[in-house]
C-alpha positions in Angstrom: 6.2 -28.2 -63.2 4.4 -25.1 -62.2 1.3 -25.7 -60.5 -1.7 -23.9 -62.2 -2.6 -21.2 -59.9 1.4 -20.6 -59.5 1.4 -20.0 -63.3 -1.7 -17.7 -63.2 -0.5 -15.4 -60.5 2.6 -15.2 -62.5 1.4 -14.4 -65.7 -0.9 -11.5 -63.8 2.0 -9.7 -61.7 3.7 -9.4 -65.2 0.7 -8.4 -67.4 0.2 -5.8 -64.4 4.0 -4.9 -64.9 4.0 -4.4 -68.6 0.7 -2.0 -68.1 1.6 0.2 -65.3 4.7 0.7 -67.2 3.1 1.8 -70.2 0.9 4.1 -68.3 3.5 5.9 -66.2 4.9 6.6 -69.6 2.3 8.0 -71.0 1.2 9.8 -68.0 4.4 11.1 -67.8 4.3 12.4 -71.1 0.8 14.0 -70.5 1.8 15.7 -68.0 4.8 17.2 -69.4 3.1 18.4 -72.3 0.5 20.0 -70.3 3.2 21.9 -68.0 3.2 19.3 -65.1 6.7 18.7 -63.8 6.0 15.9 -62.1 7.6 13.0 -63.5 7.9 9.5 -62.4 10.8 7.2 -63.3 10.4 3.9 -64.6 13.1 1.8 -61.9 13.4 -1.2 -59.9 11.5 0.9 -57.1 8.3 1.4 -59.2 8.0 -1.5 -61.3 7.2 -3.8 -58.2 5.1 -1.6 -56.7 2.8 -0.9 -60.0 2.9 -4.5 -60.5 1.7 -5.4 -56.8 -0.8 -2.7 -56.3 -1.8 -2.1 -60.1 -3.6 1.2 -60.6 -3.2 2.4 -57.2 0.3 1.9 -56.9 0.3 3.9 -59.6 -1.5 7.0 -57.6 0.8 6.4 -54.6 3.8 6.8 -56.7 2.3 10.0 -58.4 1.1 11.6 -55.1 4.7 10.7 -53.7 6.4 12.7 -56.2 4.3 15.6 -56.0 4.4 15.3 -52.3 8.0 14.3 -51.4 
C-alpha cells in the first residue's frame, strides 16, 4: 500500500504536469498568434521539468527557447 504522503506527492506531480502542459500549449498558441516565433514542444524533456519546477520551469523552458 502507498503511504498517504507518497500518494499526495504523486498527485501533486501529476497535477503540475497536466497544468504545465496546458499552460505551455496556451502560451504557444498566444505567442504564435501575436507573431512571436518562440515555440516549446510538449515532449519527454519538457514535461518532467514543468512537473518538478512548476511555473519557474515554464519560464526556464521559454528562456532557453529564446536564447538557445
